[in-house]
N, C-alpha and C positions, 0 to 999 in steps of 0.2 A: 557480419552476417548472418552464420548460425544463430545467433539469437531473431535479429528477421525472418529467417528458414522457421524456427522455433514457435514466434508469434503469430507470424500471418499461415504457420498450421493449428495454433490454437485457435484459431478467430473462426477460422473457414467448417473447423470441430465442432465449433461453441453455437455457428449459427445453423450448422446440420444438425445437431444436437447427438454427435458421432463422441459415445461417453467415452470408448475405447480409443479411439484417437486422442480426444482430451486429457486420459492419464498416461499420456505416451508424453506428449507436449508440455503441458502445464509444467511440472515437474523438472524441465530444463531451463524453462524461463528464468527463475534467479541465479542457479545455477550458473548457466552462462554468462550471464554478467558479471558474479562474482570472480571470474580466470577474467574477466575484462577489465577491471579494478586492479586483482592484485599483477596483474602484466603490468600494468600504468601508473600502481601507485607501491600500497603493502599491504596486509592483511591490518585490518584495522577492528574497530567496530560498525561499520555499514560493511561490511564484508558476512558479520556476527550477523546483522541485519537480514541479509540474504540468505544466510540459513533457517530462521526463524519460518521467515517470509515458505522459503523450499517445504518445510515443513508443515507450514497451514496452506499449500497448495496442493497437499496431497492429502490433510486433510477434509478439508474442503469438500474434494471429489467423492467424498462417501456420502450422500444425501439421509441425510441422519441429526437429529436434535444433539444428541451426543459430542459427535462429529464436528459440528457447526461452533460448539464451544469451543472444541478442540482445538480447531480453528483458530476462533476469535484471540486465544491467550498465544495458540502462538502467533501470531499476527500486532499482538497486548506489546512479546518480548520482541516486533519489527520495530514496532514503533520507538516504546524505550530506548532499544541501541542507537536508532535514527537523531532522536532528542538529543542524547548526550550527545553522538559524536558532533551534535552541529552548532550547539549550546557551548563548545568546549571549538570552536573553530569559530565564534563570533559573539559580538553580543547582540543578546535579544532586543528582539524594537518592542517595549511599553506595546505600541501599538495594534503589531501583528495579535499576539496575545490577547488582548481587550476584543477586533473585533474576530476573532473566529472561535474566543468566546463569546462572543455574542451566538455566534452563527449553530455552536454548538446544544447551546441552551435556546435557541430559536426550535432545533430540528429536533432534540430530546421533546419536547414541549409539543411539538407536531404528530412524532410517533411513538408519544409517551403511552393512550388507550390501548393502539393497535399489538404493540410489541408482547407482551401479556410476562410471561415469565422470562422474557429477556431482554424487561427494564435494565432491570440492574448494571448485566454485563453487558447491553451495550452505553449503557452510560459510564460504563465506568473506562469501556476501551474506546467512545467515540474520545474523551476528554484527554486519555493523553496522549490518539488520534490528533487533536485539532492543537495538541500543546506542539504534535512533529510537526504539525505545518506552520504555525509561527514561528519556531524557532529556525526552521528553514526558510526564513526569508532573509535570516541576517547573511545568509551565508553565500549566496548567490542568485539573479534572475534565475535561473535554470533550472537548481534546487528548489529555490520558491512553490515555479514553476511544478513543478513535479510535487512535492507536500498540499497541494492545490486538486490534482489531477489525483492525487492518494484519496483521500477530504470526498472526493465527486467519487471516487469506485464505491467503496463501500456504502458515502451515503446513498449508493443506490443498489447496497447489497442490505442497507438497513430498511430500505421501501419493501425491499421483494419479503422480507420479513416481519414485519409487519404489511405483506399480504398488498400491496399496493402497486398495482401494474404499472412500468413503461415503454413504449411498445420499442423492442430491440433491447431489453434490455440485458439478456444476458451479456447479448456479442458488447456492451455499452461499460456494461461493469467491466468486464475483459481489457475491451478497449483503451478506457482511462485508469485500471493499472499498469497497464503495458508499458503505457505510456509516462504514468507515472517512477519505476521504477526504472524504464531507460532516462529519463532529464535527469532524476536523482543520481543515482551511476554515473550517468558522464560528465554531469557537472562537480560530482565528486573527483570524481577523476584526475581531471581537468585541473582542479585548484592540491590537488594530494600532488599532481606530480610536478607542478609549481613550486611547489613547496620544496619536493626535494630536489629541484632542481639547484 
């Protein structure tokens, strides 16, 4: 319930470009999901991933290149933790890694010229992000959908970094990110709760 309120406030703040309200709502998203997950399962790598996501969310509220790179580094931690957690839970699906690998190559080829100095950081981060989304496929349909939404959200951020505009881009970025976190966490809680029982 509290997560839904924070998510709604964040989306309104982004749509209206109310920066102060974003500073209130955005840093609450991942911690509220972490509390939800801990109550239903235990502290594990997905909870750690949410900690990295919180730090990344705060960093990305600052509008400069250093903060962007710091936020990317934090979310790299998120993706590594999620990937390891997913691969521990389920066997990797080779076709998912092949598919997401192809999407990774195409997206980076598309944006390579426009990204400038961000090329290498985006290349590395998006590779780990794609691995996370592929690993999620083996966990459950809900977690897999969360991984896919995470990829879409960060691809939209990549487009923005490359100065490629999409209608409603800021709201789309947050809506897909919020959906990704919610699907991953609720899917993981369901599996972890079943295992603990």
